[in-house]
C-alpha positions in Angstrom: -8.8 49.1 -36.9 -9.6 48.2 -40.4 -8.4 49.2 -43.8 -10.4 49.6 -47.0 -9.3 51.1 -50.3 -11.6 52.3 -53.0 -9.8 53.2 -56.2 -10.4 54.5 -59.7 -7.6 54.3 -62.2 -5.2 56.8 -60.7 -6.6 57.7 -57.3 -7.4 55.9 -54.1 -9.1 56.3 -50.8 -8.8 54.2 -47.7 -11.1 53.3 -44.8 -9.5 52.1 -41.6 -7.1 49.4 -40.3 -7.4 45.8 -39.1 -9.7 43.8 -41.3 -7.3 45.1 -43.9 -9.7 45.9 -46.6 -7.8 47.3 -49.6 -7.2 48.0 -53.2 -4.4 49.8 -54.9 -2.6 53.1 -54.0 0.5 54.7 -55.5 3.6 52.6 -54.5 5.9 53.8 -51.8 9.7 53.4 -51.7 10.8 50.1 -50.2 12.7 51.8 -47.4 9.5 53.5 -46.2 8.0 50.1 -45.4 10.3 49.8 -42.3 9.5 53.3 -41.0 6.8 53.7 -38.3 5.7 56.3 -35.8 7.7 56.7 -32.6 6.1 57.9 -29.3 7.1 59.2 -25.9 4.7 59.5 -22.9 5.3 62.8 -21.1 5.0 63.5 -17.3 2.1 65.9 -17.9 -0.1 63.2 -19.4 0.5 64.0 -23.0 2.0 61.8 -25.8 4.6 63.0 -28.3 4.4 61.3 -31.7 6.8 61.6 -34.6 6.0 59.8 -37.9 8.1 59.8 -41.1 6.9 58.3 -44.4 4.4 58.9 -47.2 1.4 58.5 -44.8 2.5 60.0 -41.5 -1.1 60.5 -40.1 -2.0 56.9 -40.9 1.2 55.8 -39.2 0.4 57.8 -36.1 -3.2 56.4 -36.0 -1.8 52.9 -36.4 0.5 53.5 -33.4 -2.5 54.6 -31.3 -4.4 51.5 -32.3 -1.5 49.0 -31.7 -0.3 50.6 -28.5 -3.4 51.9 -26.8 -6.2 50.1 -28.6 -7.9 53.1 -30.1 -10.1 52.0 -33.0 -9.9 54.5 -35.8 -11.0 53.9 -39.4 -8.9 55.9 -41.8 -10.0 57.0 -45.3 -7.1 57.9 -47.6 -7.3 61.0 -49.9 -7.1 61.1 -53.6 -3.6 62.0 -54.5 -2.8 64.9 -56.8 0.3 65.3 -59.0 2.2 67.5 -56.6 1.9 64.7 -53.9 3.5 62.1 -56.2 6.9 61.8 -57.9 8.2 59.7 -60.8 7.3 59.7 -64.5 3.6 59.1 -65.2 2.8 55.5 -66.2 5.8 54.0 -64.3 4.2 53.4 -60.8 4.4 56.9 -59.3 5.3 57.1 -55.6 4.0 59.1 -52.8 6.3 61.8 -51.5 7.7 61.4 -48.0 6.1 63.5 -45.3 6.6 64.1 -41.6 4.3 64.6 -38.6 5.2 65.8 -35.1 2.5 66.2 -32.5 1.9 66.3 -28.8 -1.5 65.1 -27.8 -3.6 64.4 -24.7 -3.6 60.8 -23.5 -5.8 59.4 -20.7 -4.5 55.9 -20.3 -6.4 55.4 -17.1 -9.7 56.2 -18.7 -9.7 54.9 -22.3 -13.3 55.8 -23.1 -14.6 56.6 -26.6 -15.0 60.2 -25.7 -11.4 60.5 -24.4 -10.1 58.7 -27.4 -12.0 61.2 -29.6 -10.3 64.1 -27.8 -6.9 62.4 -28.5 -7.7 61.8 -32.2 -9.1 65.3 -32.8 -5.9 66.8 -31.3 -3.7 64.7 -33.5 -5.7 65.5 -36.7 -5.8 69.2 -35.9 -2.0 69.4 -35.5 -1.5 67.4 -38.7 -3.9 69.8 -40.5 -2.0 72.8 -39.3 1.0 71.9 -41.4 -0.3 69.5 -44.1 -1.6 70.3 -47.6 -4.4 67.7 -47.4 -6.8 68.3 -44.5 -8.8 65.7 -42.6 -11.9 65.6 -40.5 -12.9 63.4 -37.6 -16.3 61.7 -37.8 -17.7 60.0 -34.6 -20.2 57.1 -35.0 -22.2 57.7 -31.8 -24.1 54.4 -32.2 -21.0 52.2 -32.0 -18.3 54.6 -30.6 -16.2 54.2 -33.8 -14.1 57.1 -35.1 -13.4 57.8 -38.8 -10.6 60.1 -40.0 -11.7 61.3 -43.4 -10.3 63.7 -46.1 -12.1 67.0 -45.5 -12.3 68.1 -49.1 -13.8 64.9 -50.4 -16.0 63.9 -47.5 -19.3 64.7 -49.2 -18.2 62.9 -52.4 -16.8 59.9 -50.6 -17.8 56.5 -52.1 -18.4 55.3 -48.5 -21.4 57.7 -48.3 -23.1 55.5 -51.0 -26.5 54.3 -49.6 -26.6 50.5 -49.4 -29.0 47.9 -48.1 -28.0 44.7 -46.3 -29.9 41.7 -45.1 -27.1 40.0 -43.2 -29.0 37.2 -41.5 -26.9 34.0 -41.7 -24.2 35.8 -43.5 -20.6 36.2 -42.4 -19.1 39.6 -41.6 -16.9 39.0 -44.7 -20.0 38.5 -46.8 -21.5 41.7 -45.5 -18.4 43.6 -46.3 -18.2 42.1 -49.8 -21.9 42.9 -50.6 -21.4 46.4 -49.3 -18.3 47.0 -51.5 -20.1 45.5 -54.5 -23.0 48.0 -54.1 -20.5 50.9 -53.7 -18.6 49.8 -56.8 -21.9 49.6 -58.9 -22.9 53.1 -57.8 -19.3 54.6 -57.9 -18.4 53.2 -61.3 -14.9 52.2 -60.3 -13.2 49.2 -58.9 -13.7 48.6 -55.2 -11.8 45.6 -53.8 -11.0 43.8 -50.6 -7.3 43.2 -50.1 -4.5 43.3 -47.6 -3.9 40.6 -44.9 -6.5 37.8 -44.4 -8.6 37.9 -41.2 -10.4 34.6 -40.6 -12.6 36.1 -37.9 -14.5 37.9 -40.6 -15.3 34.6 -42.4 -16.1 32.6 -39.2 -18.3 35.2 -37.4 -21.9 35.3 -38.5 -24.0 38.5 -38.3 -27.7 39.3 -38.3 -27.1 42.8 -39.5 -30.1 44.1 -41.4 -30.4 47.8 -42.5 -33.7 49.6 -42.3 -33.7 50.4 -46.0 -30.5 52.0 -47.4 -28.0 53.7 -45.2 -24.4 55.0 -45.9 -21.9 52.3 -46.6 -19.6 53.6 -43.9 -22.3 53.0 -41.3 -22.8 49.4 -42.5 -19.1 48.7 -42.3 -18.9 50.2 -38.9 -21.8 48.1 -37.6 -20.4 44.9 -39.1 -16.9 45.5 -37.7 -18.4 46.4 -34.3 -19.7 42.8 -34.1 -16.2 41.5 -34.5 -14.7 43.8 -31.9 -12.2 45.2 -34.4 
């Protein structure tokens, strides 16, 4: 999985989880950093997940990636005042939230379609109780799955059309060029952050877009070449 954050002054969005592409989001309490999703495999072939923290859906998706290898790119919503606490201008924090879900899990057949069924069930159960709703977007070309804020999908910066001629470029270069084009169109800071991943620098790509296509498609294709 891979993580990307795109942020204006007071809001952020986030795309995915393992190349750790990131910017800046409202700070969370230090204690939350140690909290993670817990899971139990049930005899009927389902998986029960409980996640506590400011981003419980992200935590649950991270668990599915780390434990079952499900590649999901997650885009964080823009946070409103009622989702934050603390005085303005002092590093406002996300409020703690909780997710409980029981979802289908086909460990013996981890295909993209079966993973899609699992992710869709998780997102639906989260949407049933959460104020911010998400959608699931399936990249048929590369079998990648995006989890995207439903309300802002059409306005997402990652829908910005970009063009790439990636011959002899590293995957890192392709990502950087893509984010630069998004930032120029979006009018706000778009940065790469998070943990370093040397595979993005070492691996070359011949990715070349047929004209301009959505930035999320370019990122998905580039990351597919790395196996992330």
